[in-house]
N, C-alpha and C positions, 0 to 999 in steps of 0.2 A: 879927686883921685885921678891918676893918670890913665889914659885909655888902655895901655898894656895891662895895667893892674885890673881894670874893669873886665877886660877880655879874659884874663887869667882866672879871675874869681867866677865869672860866668861859666867858664869851662869846668872849673872845680864843681860847681853846682850841677852841671849837666852830667859829669862823671858820677857824682854821688847818686843822682837819680837813676842812672843806668845800672850801677852796682846794686842799688836798692831793688830795682825791678828784677834783676837776675837772681839775687840772693833770696828775695821774698818767695820765689817759686820753690825753694828747697829748704828754707829755714826761717825762723823768726828773726826779724831785723828791727832794730830800734834806732832812729836817728835822733841825736840830741840837738835840739834847736837852740844852740848857744849863739853868742855874738858872731863868731866866724861863719856859722851857718847863715845867720840873718844877713850878714854882709854879702856873702856869695849869692844868696837868693835875690837880694836887692839888685846886684849887678846883673844877674841873669834876667830878671824882670825888666831891666832897663832896655832890653832889646825887643824887637817886634816878633810876631809869630814865625815869620819866615826864618829869621835868625835863630829862634829857638829850635826850629827844625834842623838847621845846619849844625848847631851845637850838639843836639841829640844824636845826629847821624855820626858825627866825628867821635863823640864819646862812646858810641856803640862800637865803632871800629877799634878804639883804644881798649875797651874792655875785652873785645874779642882777642886782640893781640896779647894783652896781659894774661888772659885766661888760657891761651894756647889754642883757641878755637880757630880752625882753618877758615880763612876768608877766600871765597872764590869769586871770580868775575861773573856777572850775570850773562846769560846766553843772548 
């Protein structure tokens, strides 16, 4: 699999996790662990913990943007 594809799938998985975390706080959410899910998870898990953190941070920003949550600079 090409590195751009692996990066994209890893980001998809990080986005899914961020949406899951946010939505689970307000409703019941079920993730269907089908083949695309397994592929994205495998790609995400191919990175180390530091990279997981980067993917999680960027996906959090993306979810904030998509949900209309205001993003502010830290003081």
